N, C-alpha and C positions, 0 to 999 in steps of 0.2 A: 602473541595476540596483537592485532593491528589496531586500527582506529575504533572498531566496534567490538563489543563482547563477542565471544566465540559463537554463541548461539545465533546472534544476529548476523554475523559474518557468514555462517554456514547457510542460513536461510537465503541471504542475498546471493550467495554462490549457486544455490540450487535454482533459484529463479533465473539467474544469469546464464545457467547452463543450457537453457532452452534456446533452440535456434531462433534467431531474429530478435532476441531480447538484448537490450544494451543498457548501459548506464544505470545500474541498480544502486540505489542508495536508500538511507533511512534516517528517521529522526523520531523523537518522542515529544509530545505536547501534553502539558497538564491542562486539561479542559475545565477543571473546576475554576470558577471565577470568571470565565468568559460568558458574557451575556449576549443574548440575541442582538441587542442594539450595537454590540461591538463588531459584528460580523461584516460590516461595510468597510472596515479598515483594511487597506491593501496588505498590511503585514500579516493578516489572517486569511488571505485568499487561498492558501493551500489547504485550509480545513474543509471538511465536508459540510458546506453551508446549509443545504436543505435539511440534513440530519440534525444539525445543531439548532436550526430555527424551529424545528418541531418541539424541541425541549427548552426553548428560549435560552440556549447556551449549554455549557457543560454541566454535567451532574456532579454532585458532591463526591470527592475522591475518585474522579474519573480521569484517566490518561488515555492517550491514543498513540499507538505506534503507527508510523506511516512509512510504507515502503514505496519508492518511486522507481519507475523504469520507463525506457523509451523503446521504440521499435525501429528496426533497420529498414523498414518499408519493403521487405521481401515477402514472398508468398508464405515462407516458413514462419514469419513473424505473426501472420494472421492465424495460423494453426496454433501457435503457442498462446496467443492472446485468447483465442476461443477456448482452449483448454483451461487456462488460468481463470477465465470468466466462469466456466462451469465449476471448477474446483472451489473457488471462494464462495460462490453461491451455494454449493452443496455443503460446505462447511458451515455457512450461516444457517442453512436449513436444519443442521444437526445441533444448533445452539451456540455456535461461536459467533461473537459480535464482530463480524468481518464484512467488508464490502470492497469491491473493485470498481473504480470509477475513472473517468477520463478527466483531464485537466489541460487547459491551454490558456495562452495569453491573448490579449485583444488582437483582432485581425490586423490593425494598423496602429503604429505609434509614430506620430510625426509623419515623416516621409517614408518610414520603414514598413513595408508590407510583410507580415509575419505568418500568414496562412501557410500551412505545410511545414513549418519549422519549429513549432513550440508544443506540439501534442505530446503529452506524458500520461502515464497511468499511475494512479495511487491505490495502494492496498491499505485500507484503514482498518486497524485492529483496535477496538475499544476495550479497555479494561476498566470495569466498574469496581468500586471498593478497592482501589489500588493499594497494595501492601506497601509498607515502609521500605522494604528491601526489593531490589530489582530481580532477585533470583526467581521468585514465583512467576514473574512475567517472562523471564528468559526461559523458564521451563515450558511455559505455554508455547513459545516460539519454537523450541526444540521439538515438541510434540507435533506442532503444525508442519514443521519441516519433514519429520518422519512420514507423515501422511502424504505430503506433496511428493517426496521421493518415491514412495510406494506407488502412487497413482501414475507418476511419470513412467515407471517401469511397467506397470500393469497395462496401461493403454498404449505403450510403445510410442510415447511422444518424442519426436526428434530432438536430440540434444547435440551440442557442439562437439562432444567427445568423439 
């Protein structure tokens, strides 16, 4: 096993197997205790700000898994992004607390112009009433991965293999 638990690593590999998808990584944030007034802090800029502002911060016992990826700017990357956008929206429609959103840094920092260089995409997976053990969360990720693999095959989404 590498840096991530097996279930997380497998999900990252499945996302990364799509043509045009690069640099897949992930992390987990405990959202409990984060207040709406905290969200201006630059250290929290990776969080889904509008979602958390609606609830004035994190909920009790709420964690968020976040998966991040970039695109290689090919036409295949747009196909993969469109598929992933549909997939995560469809999962949310069926009750999973998931969303896919874009993330970028300011257009200019000092003399450095950054437009076209910082665009990333975040998959936010909210877990309410988070258990003490990580295993139930990892089981959710494993089930999500099984669904993602199935739909990649079903819709013949181009992969790097």
